Each structure stands twice: as structure tokens, then as C-alpha cells.
N, C-alpha and C positions, 0 to 999 in steps of 0.2 A: 511530477510537475503540477503545482496547484495554480488554477486560474486567480489572477487578482480580482479584487472586488473594487470598481471604479465608475465614475458617472460621465462618460464622453457624452456630448450632446449630438445624438445620431441625425443624420441628415444634413446638418449645417457644417460640420467640422470634417465629414468624411472625405478622405483622399487629399487631407492639407496637414501640413506639419509644420511645428514651430510658429515663426512668423506670419506664414500663411492662415494658422490657424487664429491667430490674434486677430487679425486684420477680418477674418469673418466674423468671430465674435464680438467685434468692436461695431461692426456696419450693423449686424442686427440689433445691436443696443441702441444705436442711434437711430434706427429707424423706428423704434419703439418710442423714444424720446419725442421724435419729431411728431410723431401720430398721437401720444397720450398727452404731451405736454403743452397745448395751444401754443406751439410755435409755429410762425407762418413759412410760407416755402422758402425758395431760395431766391425770390426776386425782390423784397423790399429792401432797398440797400440799406436805408436808415437802420433797422433792424441788425443786421449782420456787419455793419461798421462800429456799432457799440458790442459785439460780441467777439470773446476771444475762446482758445481751445486751449487744454491742457491735457497732456495724455501721460499718465502714469504707468510705468513699466517696470519689469522686474530688474533685479539686481543683474549685473554681468560681469559674473565672476567663474568659477570653475563649474557653474550650470552648462556653460556654453564653452568650455574648453580654455580658460583663460585663469590665471590665478589672481586672487584679490589682492589689492594693494591699498595701502595707506591713503595714498594720494589717488583723487577722482580721475578716472579715465575720461577720455574725449567722448562727448554724445555724437559725434558725426558719424560712427559706424552704424549705431543704432536709428539717428534722421535718416540715413540713406536706405537703410534695409526695412525699416517699418514705419516712421513717420510720415516721409514722402509718399509711398506708395498707399498708406491710408487717407491722407489727404487727398490723392486723386480719386480714391475710391467712393469717398464721402461726397465729394463735390459741393462742399459746403462755401460760400463765398467769405469767407472768413479771411483777413487780412494775414500774411505770413508772418507780418512783424507782431501779432497779437496770438502767436501758436507758441507753446511752450512745451517741455519734456521734463517729467519728473521721474527719476531713476530712484525712487525709495521703498520698491517692494509693496506688500500689504498695507502698510501705513500710511503709504503715499497718498490716497485719499482725503484722510484726516488731516495731512500736512496742507493738500491744496486747500481744503476748506478753512482751514485755520489762517492759511495766508490768504485767500482770496481776495478777501478787502482791498489789502495792500497791492495785490498783483493787479487788479481790476482799475485802481486808483493812479497807478503808475502810468497806464496806460489810455487812460480817458474811457475806461470800458463800463456799460451799466449790466454786463452778465458774462459768464464764464461756463461753458461745456467743459466738463470733466468727463473722462474718459479710462477705464481700465480693464484691461483684457488680459487674460493669461491661460494657458492650458496646463494641467500636469500629466496630460493622457498622451502626450507624443513620445515616441521611441528614447529620444535623448534625453528628455526629462525623468522618464521612468528610470533609465540606468543611474541617473545622478542620484534620484532619491532611493534606490535600491542601494547603490555604494555606500550611502550614509545609514543605511537602514532605519529608513524613516516611513517604510510603506507597511501598512498591516498586512502581515502573512502568517500562516501558522508559528514561524518562526519568530517574528515579533508582533506579538497580539497588541500591544501599545504605540500603533502605527496609524499614519493617515491614510485616507482612502482617495485615490487621486480623481480629481474633478476638474472642471473647467466652465469659464464663464465669461461673457462682457456684460458692463453695465456702465452706466453714465447718468450723470445728474446735471441739472442747469443751476449754477448758483448765481442769484442775482442780489443785487441792491434792493433796499426795503423800497426806494422810491420807484425802481421798476418793476417790482413786485405788484404793489399797488395800483400801478396803472395797467398792467397786463391782466390782474385777477386770475391767473392760471387755475386749474380744477384742484391741484394739487399743490399747496405751499406751506413749508413748514419751517418756522423760525429757528435758526441755530442760536442757542442759548450759551453754550459754552463748546470749545474747540481746545485742544492740546495737545502738543506732540514732545515726546522725550527722545533720546537714545539711550540705551541700556548696554553699557560695556561689557556686561555679563552674558552674552547673546549665546546662542546654543553652538555657533562654531567657534568661541572663546573656549569652551570646555570649562568654564568658570561657573559656580554655583548662582544662579540666578534668584534671586529673593525678592523679586518684583519690587523693587524701590521705584523706579523710573516710570513703571506701569502705573502703580498706585499714586505718584505724585501728577500723572497727566489725569487720571482720574478725578484727583482733589480739586485740579485745577478746572475741569471741563465741570465738574458740581458747583463750582463759585467759592471753591476754597474755605477757610474758617467761616464765612456769611452764611453757611448754613446752619440752620437752627435743628431741622429736623432730618433724620436718616433716610436716605432715598429708599422708597419703597416699591418702583414701580418695576418695569422691565428692562432688561438688559441684553442687546444683542452680541455674543459674544464668537469669537473665532476658534473656540477650543475644536481640536480637530482629532483626539485619540492619543497625541503625542505626550508623555510624559513631561518635557520640559516645558510646554504650554501649560498644562494642568497645574504643575509645581509653581511657576510664574503667578496665575492668576489665584492660587491658594495664598500665596505670601500678600499678594496685594489686598486680598479680600481682610486678612487679619491686620494689615496696616490699617486699613479703611473701617476697622469694626462699629467704629462711632458715628460713619458717615453714611454707610450702606446697611441698611436692614437684613437680618437673617431672612426675612420673607421676601427676598429680592427673587422675581421670575426670570431666569435665564432661557433665553433662545438660541439655538446653535444651528445655523444652517447647514455646517457639514455634515450633520448627520443625515439630511437628505440630498445635498450636491456634491459630498466630498471636500476636500479642501482644493479651493478655487484658485490659490498663489495669490500672486499680485491685486486679483478682482475681489479678492473675499471682503475687504473691508467696503468696497462700494457696492458690494452683493448685501452686506449687514445693513448699511445705511438704507438700500432699497427694501429690505425687510422691516427696517422699525417705521418708515415713512407708511407702507402698508399696514402695519400693527397700528399705527396711529388713525389712518383712515378708516380703517374697516373695523375698528373697537375693541380687539383682542391684545391690545397694549393695556397692564394693569393699573395706568396713570395717563395723566395728558403729559406729560413727558417720559422718555425713553432715552436710554444711553447705550452707545456704540462703543465697543473696546477692540483694537486691533495691536497684535504685536508680529514680529518678524523674526527670522533666524538669523539676522544681521543686527538685532537690536532697536532698531527703529519701533516705537510703540506709540500710540496715539489713543484719544476719547474724546466721544462727541456727545452732545447732548442735544436732541430735539424736541418742539415742542408742538402742540397742536397751534393753527393759525388762530390768531386774535384779533 
């Protein structure tokens, strides 16, 4: 037997499996946000009354022993098993009416960002905490990935390395950001999501049409005069289908994206972190802008999932 190459977070998730790992990862991410994001403690009621929470989760299909269906299934099981215990563990004084769940896998983070303003305005909020946590290192998920021949092994050289991560961000209105003036603040210049019908499980050729469309919208559509020459944070993970989709999208956007594009791939260091991968990419993009190793003052993030949800995001330095 050959050991797998993986990237578990030792010490934090040891002894936990499935949802237990998600909660551990999410708790660590939120603790980081509270410490580094200039966020007050849990006592100022005015701050937390104007704050919502959106939790991005994996798809709930054959990975967890159920068959995928065309009609969306109920959120109630995952609310009871994951969301409610997570809220109890976080102890954030956020009104339950301002807590949401988004089951869209990796691209759920970009969906949350693209719809964030609408979600906040509907509820009269000024800011929104978005959390994404997932693990590809628990036994059930490893069995699922192995059965689909997606893990990198001597027999499957073009596969992913399983990883795990929890990450979160604070999305807020421009007025709130100016008033708080946090140490890290990056305007979202464009965010777009699409759904690709020719996804991994459809067994149909994916020619990158929807990924290219989301990238074009995030870049500003046809209004852009010069090709984008900066950095992009990609979720390329070693799997053929993802590389093929990205290659076709690049060809479709040959005039919009320069050949000199600088590509960063967190999966080479962290493995594939599943649903949290896009959130991890957003955090990598933010740090690249802050520390000055992004190639320009704007940076792109792209995400796609095995179920067809794709998205693209463009961040900029604070002005």
C-alpha cells in the first residue's frame, strides 16, 4: 500500500471527523478574524445588531451517502448538525434572523460576495461575516474521492492532494468600512457567478464557457481596454478537468487576459481544501495585495466546482 500525500492541520482537527472538523476549522478562522480585523468584542450591541453571518457549506449529495437530485433538498439537516452547533461554539451575539446557509461548494464564497450587498440591504445590515470550512481528510470523504478516482496516487498521477481549511472574511458597506477604517480593507471591483452544465459529474466536455463568462464580467466586460496583466489566485489542484476548463477559459479570453498573467495556486501548498478553497484564495489575494507581491494593484480570484458552480472576483488596493 502507498501512503497518500495530504495536508491535514495537525493539532486542530486531530480526533474529529466530518462536521466536527468543520466546526474546529471555522472556530479557528473566526478567532483570527476577531483578532486581526479590528472587530470589537461581543459586548457592543450596536455593532452586532448590524452584522449578519453567512456560512458556506459543501454540497450534500453522494459524498454523504445520498443521491444528487435536480430539486434542492432541505437545509434543515445541515442546520441542525452543523449551523446550530457552530453558532453555539462561536458565541457571537448575532440575531438568528440574520444568519444564512449557502450550499454551493467552493464557488459559494464568490456567490456570497457577489450577492452580499443585496443580502445586507434586505436585512438592514452594515456588514456580513462569511465563513467557509471543509476537510478532504476525513475517512468518509477520502473514500468518496478515491471512488471517483480524484486523489493523486501512483495509479492516478493527475489527481488532487486532500487538504482542509477554515477561512472567513468580513464583507461590509463602504460607509461602514470608512467609519471603522480596519487595518486591511480591499474594495471588490467585480464579482460574478455562473453555473456550468457540463461539470465533472455530467461526464460531458467542459469547454470553460461559464468560467470565461464570469471572468469577463468580473473584469468589467467589454468596457476593459487593456488586457489584465496582474496576478490571479487559481484553484487548480492537479485534476485534469479543472486544468482543461481553465485552459479553454484562457483561450476564450485571449484579448482580455495577458499571456504574462501571474498565477498563484494555494493547492500546491495546502492541497485541495474543498468548499473553503475560494475563501482561502480570497485571503491569499488580500495578503498578496497587502504585502506587495501581487503583480499589480488589482488581483483576480477564480473558483470552479465539480457540480458546475463557477465564479470570479476582482479585488483592488484600498483607495
